C-alpha positions as CSV (number, residue, x, y, z in Angstrom):
1,M,0.2,0.0,-0.1
2,S,1.5,3.3,-0.9
3,R,1.6,6.2,1.7
4,R,1.5,9.7,1.5
5,Y,3.2,10.1,4.3
6,P,5.7,7.7,5.4
7,E,6.9,9.8,8.0
8,L,3.6,9.1,10.2
9,A,4.4,5.1,9.9
10,D,4.1,3.2,13.5
11,K,3.2,6.8,15.1
12,V,0.4,6.9,17.6
13,A,-2.7,8.2,17.4
14,I,-5.7,8.9,19.2
15,V,-9.0,10.0,17.7
16,T,-12.2,10.8,19.7
17,G,-15.9,10.3,18.5
18,A,-13.7,7.8,16.1
19,G,-17.0,5.4,15.7
20,Q,-18.9,6.8,12.9
21,G,-18.4,9.9,10.4
22,I,-15.9,11.9,10.2
23,G,-13.8,10.4,13.0
24,R,-14.1,7.1,11.6
25,A,-12.7,8.3,8.4
26,I,-10.2,10.2,10.1
27,A,-9.4,6.7,12.6
28,L,-8.9,4.9,8.7
29,A,-6.9,7.0,7.1
30,A,-4.2,7.3,9.9
31,A,-4.2,3.5,10.0
32,R,-3.7,3.7,6.3
33,E,-0.4,5.7,6.5
34,G,0.5,3.2,9.6
35,M,-0.3,4.5,12.0
36,R,-1.2,2.9,15.3
37,V,-4.7,4.2,16.4
38,T,-6.6,4.3,19.5
39,V,-10.1,4.6,18.7
40,N,-12.5,6.2,21.2
41,D,-16.2,6.5,21.0
42,I,-18.9,6.0,23.9
43,N,-20.8,4.0,21.4
44,P,-19.0,0.2,22.1
45,T,-20.7,-0.8,18.8
46,T,-19.5,1.4,16.4
47,A,-16.1,1.9,18.4
48,A,-15.8,-1.8,17.7
49,A,-16.7,-1.6,14.2
50,T,-14.1,0.9,13.4
51,G,-11.2,-1.0,15.6
52,E,-12.0,-3.9,13.2
53,A,-12.0,-2.5,10.2
54,I,-8.3,-0.8,10.9
55,Q,-7.2,-4.7,12.0
56,A,-9.0,-5.8,8.4
57,M,-6.7,-3.8,6.6
58,D,-4.0,-5.1,9.1
59,G,-3.4,-2.3,10.9
60,Q,-3.0,-1.5,14.9
61,A,-6.4,-0.2,17.0
62,H,-6.8,-0.1,20.9
63,V,-10.5,0.4,21.1
64,H,-11.4,2.6,24.3
65,V,-15.0,2.9,25.0
66,G,-15.3,6.1,27.0
67,D,-17.0,9.7,27.6
68,V,-14.1,12.4,26.9
69,S,-16.0,14.9,28.9
70,Q,-15.5,12.9,32.0
71,E,-11.6,13.4,33.7
72,A,-11.1,9.8,34.6
73,D,-12.2,8.4,31.2
74,V,-9.7,10.3,29.4
75,A,-6.5,9.8,31.8
76,R,-7.7,5.8,30.9
77,M,-7.5,6.2,27.7
78,V,-4.2,8.1,27.3
79,E,-2.7,5.9,30.1
80,E,-4.4,2.4,28.3
81,T,-2.6,4.3,24.8
82,V,0.8,5.2,26.2
83,A,1.0,1.5,28.0
84,R,0.4,-0.6,24.6
85,W,2.6,1.8,22.2
86,G,4.8,4.1,24.6
87,R,3.7,7.4,23.0
88,V,1.2,9.5,21.7
89,D,1.9,11.3,18.7
90,L,-1.5,12.7,17.0
91,L,-4.4,13.5,18.9
92,V,-7.7,14.4,17.2
93,N,-10.1,15.7,19.0
94,N,-13.4,15.0,17.0
95,A,-16.2,14.0,19.7
96,G,-19.4,16.2,19.7
97,I,-23.1,16.5,19.8
98,E,-24.8,18.9,18.0
99,P,-28.9,19.1,19.8
100,V,-31.4,21.6,18.2
101,A,-33.0,23.7,20.9
102,S,-33.7,27.4,20.5
103,I,-32.3,29.4,23.5
104,L,-35.5,30.6,25.0
105,E,-36.2,27.0,25.4
106,M,-32.9,25.5,25.9
107,S,-32.6,23.6,29.5
108,P,-29.2,24.9,31.0
109,E,-28.8,21.0,31.5
110,L,-28.9,20.7,27.5
111,W,-26.6,23.7,27.2
112,D,-23.9,22.6,29.6
113,Q,-24.0,19.0,28.2
114,V,-23.1,20.4,25.0
115,M,-20.6,22.4,26.3
116,A,-19.1,19.6,28.2
117,V,-19.1,16.7,25.3
118,N,-17.7,19.7,22.6
119,L,-15.7,21.7,24.2
120,R,-14.4,20.6,27.9
121,S,-13.7,17.3,25.9
122,V,-11.1,19.4,23.8
123,F,-9.5,20.8,27.4
124,L,-9.4,17.5,29.1
125,C,-7.5,15.7,26.0
126,T,-5.1,18.4,24.9
127,Q,-4.0,18.5,28.5
128,A,-3.8,14.8,29.2
129,A,-2.0,14.2,25.8
130,A,0.2,17.1,26.1
131,R,1.8,15.9,28.8
132,V,2.7,13.1,26.8
133,M,4.2,15.0,24.4
134,R,5.9,17.5,26.5
135,T,8.1,14.6,27.5
136,Q,8.8,13.5,24.0
137,G,9.3,17.0,22.8
138,S,7.0,16.5,20.0
139,G,3.1,15.9,19.0
140,V,0.4,17.3,17.1
141,I,-2.9,18.2,18.1
142,V,-5.9,18.5,15.8
143,N,-9.4,20.2,17.2
144,I,-12.4,19.3,14.7
145,S,-14.3,22.6,15.2
146,S,-16.9,23.7,12.4
147,I,-17.7,26.9,10.1
148,A,-20.5,27.3,12.8
149,G,-17.7,28.2,15.5
150,K,-16.3,30.8,12.4
151,A,-18.7,32.8,10.5
152,I,-22.0,30.7,9.8
153,P,-24.1,30.1,12.8
154,L,-26.6,27.6,12.6
155,P,-30.5,27.9,13.5
156,F,-31.3,26.7,17.3
157,R,-27.9,25.7,17.6
158,S,-26.5,28.4,20.0
159,A,-24.8,25.9,22.2
160,Y,-23.1,23.8,19.4
161,A,-22.0,27.4,17.6
162,A,-20.7,28.6,21.0
163,S,-19.1,25.1,22.1
164,K,-17.2,25.2,18.1
165,A,-15.8,28.7,18.5
166,G,-14.8,28.2,22.1
167,I,-12.5,25.4,20.2
168,V,-11.0,27.9,17.9
169,G,-10.3,30.5,20.3
170,F,-8.6,27.3,22.5
171,T,-6.6,26.1,20.0
172,K,-4.8,29.5,18.9
173,E,-3.8,29.5,22.8
174,A,-2.6,25.7,23.2
175,A,-0.8,26.8,20.3
176,R,1.0,29.4,21.4
177,E,1.5,27.5,25.0
178,L,2.7,24.6,23.7
179,A,5.1,25.6,21.0
180,A,7.6,25.8,23.4
181,Y,7.5,22.1,23.6
182,G,7.4,21.1,19.7
183,I,3.7,20.6,19.9
184,R,1.5,21.7,17.5
185,V,-2.0,22.7,17.6
186,N,-4.5,23.2,14.3
187,A,-8.3,23.1,13.9
188,V,-10.4,21.6,11.0
189,C,-13.5,23.6,10.3
190,P,-15.8,20.9,8.3
191,G,-19.2,22.5,6.7
192,V,-22.1,20.4,5.3
193,I,-20.4,16.9,5.5
194,V,-22.0,13.5,4.6
195,T,-22.1,12.0,8.2
196,P,-24.9,10.5,10.6
197,M,-24.9,14.1,12.0
198,T,-26.3,15.7,8.6
199,A,-28.7,12.6,7.6
200,K,-31.7,13.8,8.6
201,A,-31.5,17.5,7.2
202,R,-30.5,15.8,3.9
203,Q,-33.7,14.4,3.4
204,D,-35.2,17.9,3.1
205,P,-35.1,18.8,-0.5
206,A,-35.1,22.7,0.5
207,M,-32.1,22.3,2.6
208,M,-30.3,20.2,0.1
209,E,-31.2,23.2,-2.4
210,K,-30.6,25.5,0.1
211,W,-26.8,24.0,0.6
212,M,-26.6,23.9,-3.4
213,R,-27.1,27.7,-3.5
214,E,-24.4,28.7,-0.8
215,I,-21.5,25.9,-1.5
216,P,-19.4,27.2,-5.0
217,L,-18.7,23.5,-5.3
218,R,-22.2,22.5,-5.5
219,R,-21.9,19.5,-3.6
220,L,-21.7,18.3,0.0
221,G,-18.3,16.9,1.6
222,E,-17.2,13.4,2.3
223,P,-15.8,12.6,5.6
224,E,-12.5,11.5,3.8
225,E,-11.7,14.7,2.2
226,V,-11.6,16.5,6.0
227,A,-9.3,13.2,7.4
228,A,-6.9,14.0,4.5
229,L,-6.5,17.6,6.0
230,V,-6.0,16.1,9.0
231,L,-3.5,13.8,8.3
232,F,-1.7,16.9,6.2
233,L,-1.5,18.7,9.6
234,A,0.1,15.7,11.2
235,S,2.7,15.5,8.5
236,D,6.3,16.6,8.2
237,D,4.9,19.0,5.1
238,A,2.9,21.1,8.1
239,K,5.9,21.5,10.3
240,Y,5.6,25.2,10.0
241,I,1.9,25.5,10.5
242,T,0.5,25.7,13.8
243,G,-2.3,28.0,15.6
244,Q,-4.6,27.7,12.1
245,A,-8.3,27.0,11.8
246,Y,-8.9,25.1,8.4
247,H,-12.6,25.3,6.2
248,V,-13.4,22.2,4.7
249,D,-16.4,23.4,3.2
250,G,-17.0,23.4,-0.6
251,G,-16.1,27.3,-0.3
252,K,-19.4,28.3,1.6
253,V,-17.2,30.4,3.7
254,M,-14.8,32.7,2.1
255,V,-12.9,34.3,4.9
């Protein structure tokens, strides 16, 4: 199997929310480059399926079922990874939820849940993985944000938009702080991607027509296209890039 980034072979990646959608695509792409991958998801069935898919391509996978908004689960995930493979070279903070609720009707509990899963998890995982990377003197962290966190808020998703904007801000400060240890931190902001999260909206002809008007490339994105950017950011080709937030959106946001 030819590899685009041979320098990634035998390095170790942790991908959160890797049971489906973008996270699964990233985990599989990392495995194709020869990386050893810790597959995290809160859903044991989907986590196992991704792990099995990696093993089916003769890759190495460790499945970690856990809630990355919980400090104990994050600590266990990183400890298991280091115990198995001795290091962490790439962390991809992908886990997230996108509930629909108006500001006027949203419960504080729902707001807190979104912030915990989408934003607190990024802090917890970054902290735990970066402590390992600091001892190595190297590492890459890629945070999955959204165009909703940059310029395109979504109707009735104020908590989601706020959490994704928070990821962008956190990414920049983490890049500044962690550069001294040889750790690069960037964010990826997907647009409308064909994943389970967008499945319901994709069944609405009016929504599809609206998207086709707004997206210059006139199509939705594929999870593999997001994964391709993540792997580039993990590679040596991006070794002078940190603190950035890149759109993968077919041109929907041009700022």
